[in-house]
C-alpha positions, -999 to +999 in steps of 0.1 A: -323-533+311-299-518+286-282-487+302-290-453+282-264-445+263-247-411+267-252-388+244-223-362+241-228-331+222-203-322+195-194-283+189-201-275+155-169-259+138-160-226+141-156-208+106-126-195+101-121-159+103-107-144+070-075-121+072-075-084+066-050-056+074-074-054+102-062-086+117-025-073+127-011-037+134-008-016+105+004+023+101-019+030+075-047+017+054-069+030+026-094+014+012-111+034-016-140+005-017-150+014+016-177+037+011-177+045+049-141+053+050-144+083+023-158+116+015-177+125-020-183+158-037-204+143-067-178+116-078-148+138-065-132+118-038-126+150-016-116+123+016-100+090+022-098+079+061-072+061+078-088+024+086-057+019+106-069+036+135-039+060+132-064+089+120-044+091+089-069+114+069-057+126+032-082+150+019-077+171-009-101+210-007-095+218-045-121+202-067-101+202-096-073+186-080-093+157-065-094+120-077-126+106-092-145+077-079-149+052-103-179+030-092-178-012-096-147-007-114-127-042-105-147-070-090-177-047-084-152-023-061-150+014-063-119+026-070-095+062-072-085+075-109-062+100-108-050+122-139-011+125-138-019+165-139-028+179-107-046+151-088-033+142-052-043+140-017-025+153+011-023+145+052-004+161+076+017+152+105+016+113+112+036+083+127+037+062+093+074+047+098+081+060+132+108+040+151+101+002+136+128-024+122+108-033+095+078-019+073+057-033+045+041-010+020+017-030-003-003-013-027-028-026-058-028+002-084-030+003-123-007+031-139-015+047-172+024+061-171+055+044-158+079+064-181+081+099-158+082+104-123+052+097-108+045+089-067+019+063-061+024+075-020+050+094-006+059+096+030+086+122+040+101+134+070+111+168+048+099+190+020+121+171-007+121+142-022+160+132-004+139+137+027+115+112+018+110+083+046+089+056+023+085+065-013+063+040-040+064+054-078+083+054-110+109+071-129+120+086-163+137+048-173+107+031-168+112+015-135+094+010-106+110+036-080+105+022-043+132+037-014+136+061+016+156+071+041+160+050+075+171+078+099+163+118+095+195+127+088+204+103+069+206+094+031+181+084+005+182+052-010+160+033-036+157+007-055+155+012-095+162-025-108+126-041-117+114-026-146+074-010-150+073-014-185+048-044-191+027-036-159+013-002-180-026-008-179-027-033-157-039-038-123-005-046-102-001-058-065+033-043-052+052-048-017+077-031-008+098-046+023+121-026+041+139-049+067+160-022+085+170-047+108+188-067+083+194-035+063+179-051+028+149-040+005+128-062-015+103-057-038+075-083-047+050-080-078+021-101-081+031-126-053+065-132-064+101-114-053+113-094-083+145-079-065+164-079-031+190-062-015+212-039+006+194-007+019+215+018+040+225+006+076+211-017+103+190-001+129+155+014+134+140+047+118+140+074+134+116+081+168+099+111+151+072+118+129+070+122+096+060+158+085+033+149+057+022+121+032+010+126-002-012+100-024-007+106-057+019+129-056+048+145-033+043+153+001+041+193-012+013+181-038+033+202-070+052+175-086+052+134-093+014+133-101+004+096-101-012+090-137-035+059-132-063+042-108-056+031-069-075+003-054-062-001-019-028+002+002-017-003+036+016+000+059+025-020+085+055-022+111+060-063+104+078-093+076+054-118+092+024-113+069+037-108+034+021-131+013-014-127+035-011-094+024-008-105-014-037-134-007-061-109+011-055-082-020-057-109-047-088-126-036-111-093-025-100-075-057-106-108-083-068-110-097-059-143-080-047-155-118-017-128-109-003-148-083+021-175-093+010-211-087+027-220-057+016-195-042+000-205-005-030-182-013-035-188-047-064-207-044-076-203-009-080-165+009-057-160+042 
């Protein structure tokens, strides 16, 4: 009599878990497409809640100054439209950029105007632009304006080497890599490095809270109004996941055509 064959059960292979900003520690995560993290008054956006868990909530109490929700605008997902005149949202004291050796600010937006002082995001340790801890926007010379300062008492510096002219009216994935430990600032556009250079002095940022942050304007919401649409943005204290962030945004929002051919997440989401 032949012995019974021993049957071995094979475990079904687990499906890979998609990467999102929830996979890592973030200081800020604003996602306009997530209905659970926003509040509306009609089509006006009154609140955008931080999905990072850090509690940074952006609000606007004045109806005429609220961005407008654009339903199913990009890849079937909702976005926010800022009018460039007075639309802005603000957040009070927060811990964005506090006591870190690196920061990556990633933003997906579609600017209508790139030839004036426009702030997509402005986080500050004071009331003036020279006190900006982190700034992403444009200047009057049609360049991306990306900068900040490392310490509260330190000087402000920025990278204005990247032209923004060709990105007007285009959805664009922008990453600003603040490597404070090595005193460099790198700008990446649509998955490719566009600029890198010396930035301030080696060290970590001050161990103090940011006084305020502005979404679509400066921190006091009285200048630098962004003219265009915003879909999503994150700020995280690590340089480890740069290409994953780009791949995540590109696949979620249907923008993989923007990524270069050799990008590791051109064809497959992270």
